[in-house]
C-alpha positions as CSV (number, residue, x, y, z in Angstrom):
1,M,27.0,36.8,8.7
2,S,26.1,34.0,11.0
3,L,22.8,32.4,11.4
4,T,20.8,32.5,14.6
5,P,20.1,29.1,16.2
6,A,16.4,29.2,15.1
7,E,17.5,29.9,11.5
8,D,20.0,27.1,11.6
9,R,17.4,24.7,12.9
10,R,15.0,25.8,10.2
11,L,17.5,25.3,7.4
12,N,18.5,21.9,8.8
13,K,14.9,20.9,8.8
14,I,14.3,22.0,5.3
15,E,17.5,20.2,4.1
16,A,16.3,17.0,5.8
17,E,12.9,17.3,4.1
18,I,14.5,17.9,0.7
19,L,16.6,14.7,1.2
20,T,13.6,12.7,2.2
21,L,11.6,13.9,-0.8
22,T,14.5,13.2,-3.1
23,R,14.8,9.6,-1.8
24,L,11.0,9.1,-2.2
25,I,11.0,10.4,-5.8
26,K,14.0,8.2,-6.8
27,G,12.5,5.2,-5.1
28,A,9.1,5.6,-6.8
29,G,10.3,4.1,-10.1
30,S,9.2,5.0,-13.6
31,K,5.6,5.3,-14.7
32,N,6.0,2.0,-16.6
33,Q,7.2,0.2,-13.5
34,L,4.4,1.6,-11.4
35,N,1.8,0.5,-14.1
36,R,3.3,-3.0,-14.1
37,L,3.0,-3.1,-10.3
38,L,-0.6,-1.9,-10.6
39,V,-1.5,-4.7,-13.1
40,L,0.2,-7.3,-10.9
41,Q,-1.7,-6.0,-7.8
42,Q,-5.0,-6.1,-9.7
43,K,-4.4,-9.7,-10.8
44,T,-3.6,-10.6,-7.2
45,N,-6.8,-8.9,-6.0
46,E,-8.9,-10.8,-8.5
47,E,-7.4,-14.1,-7.4
48,L,-8.1,-13.3,-3.8
49,E,-11.7,-12.3,-4.6
50,E,-12.2,-15.6,-6.3
51,K,-10.9,-17.5,-3.3
52,V,-13.1,-15.4,-1.0
53,E,-16.1,-16.2,-3.1
54,G,-15.3,-19.9,-2.9
55,L,-15.0,-19.7,0.8
56,E,-18.2,-17.8,1.2
57,S,-20.0,-20.5,-0.8
58,E,-18.5,-23.2,1.4
59,M,-19.5,-21.3,4.5
60,S,-23.1,-21.0,3.2
61,D,-23.2,-24.7,2.6
62,L,-21.9,-25.4,6.1
63,L,-24.4,-23.0,7.7
64,A,-27.2,-24.7,5.8
65,L,-26.0,-28.1,7.0
66,A,-25.7,-26.8,10.6
67,R,-29.3,-25.4,10.4
68,K,-30.5,-28.8,9.3
69,L,-28.8,-30.5,12.2
70,Q,-30.6,-28.3,14.7
């Protein structure tokens, strides 16, 4: 029994989606690896937040000086 062109396209699309999902699952890594990545990202975020706070403080100081000059 042969497939109609529509059935063939549908099966090809499903096979492509299955391959994509398989690659995504394999590339995701283990739960332990994902947890390590999460911890590293959280540390990076904390460092960036500290830098931003420092910059905000400097900007406040600069704005205060600019107001005094006016």
